[in-house]
C-alpha positions, 0 to 999 in steps of 0.5 A, spaced: 486 451 462 484 458 464 486 464 460 491 468 464 490 476 463 494 480 468 492 487 470 498 491 470 503 487 474 498 483 477 494 477 476 488 474 481 483 469 481 479 466 486 481 459 489 475 456 488 474 459 481 480 457 478 486 452 478 491 457 481 497 451 482 497 449 475 496 456 473 502 459 477 506 453 474 504 455 467 506 463 469 513 460 471 514 456 465 513 462 461 518 466 465 523 461 464 523 461 457 522 469 457 528 470 461 532 464 457 531 468 451 532 475 453 537 475 459 540 467 460 545 469 465 540 473 470 536 470 475 529 470 478 527 472 485 521 469 488 517 471 494 510 469 497 506 471 503 503 467 508 497 464 505 497 457 506 498 454 499 503 460 497 510 457 500 509 450 496 507 453 490 513 458 490 518 453 491 515 449 485 515 455 481 522 456 482 524 449 480 520 450 473 524 456 472 530 453 474 529 447 469 530 452 463 537 453 466 536 460 469 538 461 477 532 461 481 532 464 488 526 463 493 525 466 499 526 461 505 520 464 509 514 468 507 515 476 506 512 482 504 512 485 497 517 491 499 522 486 501 522 482 495 522 488 490 528 491 494 532 484 494 531 484 486 533 492 486 539 490 490 541 484 486 545 486 479 543 479 476 536 479 478 532 480 471 525 479 475 521 478 481 515 474 482 511 475 488 505 470 490 500 475 494 493 476 493 494 483 497 488 486 501 483 480 498 480 475 502 483 469 504 480 465 498 484 469 493 491 467 490 495 472 486 501 473 482 505 480 482 511 481 477 516 486 478 522 488 474 530 488 475 529 495 478 524 493 483 518 497 480 512 494 478 511 491 471 507 495 466 502 492 462 507 492 456 511 487 460 506 483 462 503 482 455 510 480 453 509 475 459 502 472 457 505 471 450 509 466 452 504 462 457 502 456 453 496 451 455 501 445 457 503 444 464 511 444 465 514 437 467 521 439 468 524 441 474 531 444 476 534 446 483 533 452 486 537 456 492 533 458 498 535 465 500 534 469 506 531 476 504 528 478 511 534 478 515 537 484 511 530 487 511 529 487 518 537 490 519 535 496 514 528 498 517 532 498 524 537 502 522 532 508 521 531 509 528 535 509 534 532 504 539 534 508 545 528 512 546 523 506 545 527 501 550 526 506 555 519 507 554 518 500 553 511 501 550 505 495 550 503 495 542 498 491 539 500 488 532 495 486 527 498 483 521 491 481 519 494 474 517 498 477 512 505 478 509 508 481 516 505 476 520 511 474 525 515 479 522 512 485 525 512 482 532 519 480 531 522 487 529 517 491 534 520 486 540 527 487 537 526 495 538 524 494 545 516 494 545 512 489 549 508 486 543 501 483 543 500 480 536 493 478 534 491 475 527 497 471 527 494 464 527 493 459 521 486 460 520 485 459 513 479 463 512 483 469 515 477 469 521 473 472 516 476 479 515 479 482 509 486 484 510 485 491 509 487 497 514 480 500 514 474 499 518 471 495 520 477 490 518 481 494 524 475 493 529 479 487 532 485 491 533 481 497 536 478 492 541 485 489 543 488 496 544 483 497 550 482 490 552 490 490 554 491 497 556 496 498 550 499 504 549 497 504 541 495 499 536 498 498 529 495 494 523 499 492 517 495 490 511 495 483 507 501 486 502 505 489 507 504 496 504 499 500 508 498 501 515 493 503 520 494 507 527 490 506 533 490 510 539 490 508 547 483 509 547 482 504 541 480 510 536 482 509 529 487 515 527 486 517 520 492 516 515 493 523 513 494 525 520 499 519 520 502 521 514 503 528 517 506 525 523 511 522 519 513 528 515 514 532 521 519 527 524 523 526 517 524 533 517 525 536 524 528 529 527 532 526 521 533 533 518 531 531 511 529 536 506 526 535 499 519 534 496 513 530 498 509 526 493 502 525 494 496 523 490 490 528 487 486 526 493 490 527 498 487 531 505 488 538 506 491 536 513 497 533 509 497 539 504 498 544 510 503 540 513 507 540 507 507 548 507 508 548 514 514 544 514 517 547 507 516 541 503 514 542 496 508 538 494 508 534 488 501 532 486 500 525 482 495 522 478 491 516 482 496 510 482 502 508 486 506 508 480 506 515 479 509 516 486 514 511 485 516 515 479 517 521 483 521 517 489 526 515 484 528 522 482 532 522 488 529 528 492 523 526 495 523 526 503 517 521 503 511 519 499 504 517 501 498 514 498 493 517 502 490 511 504 495 508 509 501 507 504 507 511 506 514 510 502 521 512 506 526 512 500 531 512 505 529 504 505 526 503 498 522 505 493 515 502 495 510 503 500 512 499 506 508 499 512 513 496 517 518 502 516 512 506 517 510 503 524 518 503 526 518 511 525 511 511 529 514 508 534 520 512 535 516 518 534 511 516 540 517 514 544 521 521 543 515 525 545 512 521 551 505 523 551 499 519 549 498 518 542 491 521 543 494 527 545 499 528 540 494 527 535 490 532 538 496 537 538 496 536 530 489 538 530 490 544 533 496 546 529 493 544 522 486 544 523 481 539 524 478 536 517 473 530 516 475 526 510 471 521 506 471 517 500 467 512 496 466 508 490 460 510 486 458 504 481 455 507 474 452 504 468 456 503 462 453 509 459 454 513 465 461 511 466 463 513 458 459 520 459 462 522 465 469 520 462 467 525 456 464 530 459 468 531 466 473 536 462 468 541 461 464 541 467 464 547 471 458 547 477 457 553 480 455 549 487 455 542 490 450 540 495 448 548 496 455 550 497 458 555 492 464 553 488 470 558 489 475 554 484 475 549 479 481 544 476 481 538 472 488 535 475 489 528 471 483 527 468 479 528 475 474 534 477 477 538 483 472 543 486 475 548 492 469 551 497 469 556 502 473 554 509 478 549 506 472 544 504 473 541 497 470 535 493 474 531 487 470 526 482 475 521 479 472 516 473 475 510 473 479 509 467 476 502 465 471 500 470 464 503 470 465 507 477 468 513 480 471 515 486 468 521 489 472 524 495 470 530 500 473 534 506 470 539 510 471 542 517 464 538 520 462 531 518 455 533 516 458 538 511 463 532 509 457 527 508 453 532 504 458 534 499 460 526 498 452 525 496 453 531 492 459 529 488 456 522 487 450 525 484 455 529 480 458 523 478 452 520 475 449 526 472 455 531 470 451 535 465 445 535 470 
């Protein structure tokens, strides 16, 4: 039997390199024993995404949990992680939630994610405790589970975010790309109910996901871009495998970067919905979002990298929305997690109320906030280089990057952020565990952005150079 080690709330394995079925049952047995020891009157809620193995494994995991005398509720259809998390948070008897998903990983991966009673992702301490209950033997006993409908209430709540009158009047033709993920059929169902005419792609039973990775970034959204132009659609919306992130495509088949998408949603929530409060976003958020927050009077709370930090801010109750800067948007009115379908619903209302083509709406945003070119990349480092970067970075204060003078230096959350002339900036963020670093740059032109990315990459490899 393989050793099961969670990283935070999640454990992933390639299907051809492990025994996902057996390992999932061992995890279920550990959960059953753990809950029986700690909260025997509680229940466990299990959800799963659309990967071929997951429906059957989720049901059997529920039967294993139930064999310990614990109530096990298993979703009757595939669902996004946000649906499971909110179902657990609303259920006063729920002790833990289990989501079978490999998220944005390719089709040949299997994964298990754990959430706690408040719907938050399990911490390393939580999963360390769970691991201590995992034994090599396969569980043999089975109990009875209850199949539950988690999706219908979710769709009702998402629909309640908007008045669908404007959408029905416009009746937009929308390309919906669930990327074979957890939103397959669910997104189409909701968009149609709101009054859109929907062309759904990547929704068949292709076990290899047609070769794509369910990530809302180029080149994986190329098919969505092409489908928009081929069908003469009003716009396209791609939703990632886990149902957490979104990509918007305008009527010309052009990808709209996530910072502009977030800025549109921010303006809608403040000016149309009349919400007030803060915006939560990570340290590498775009200047576009920062300018929009200032323009709308939203205090910006900058968090360290990782959604768990933003979720803590959301849980305080005074956050209008949170965005992870790579397509994930949280609307606290619906829940505490990033929710691509909630974001898609708000965008549909935005475009219907405005009435102009999406490209014009985005161009108007550029006029108001200024056009910026944003880029990010992961820099692979040797183990020695990675350790050097982590140790040296707090004292790094370079006078220039790529020949551009540095105007300000800060070290937020263990990162290095350099402010440059004209609103340009650079961020270097070492990975806390892996031998790599995230580098981010933003500038008014692509040429300068690329030069800054190259300079930041060199700095990451040689911080004392």
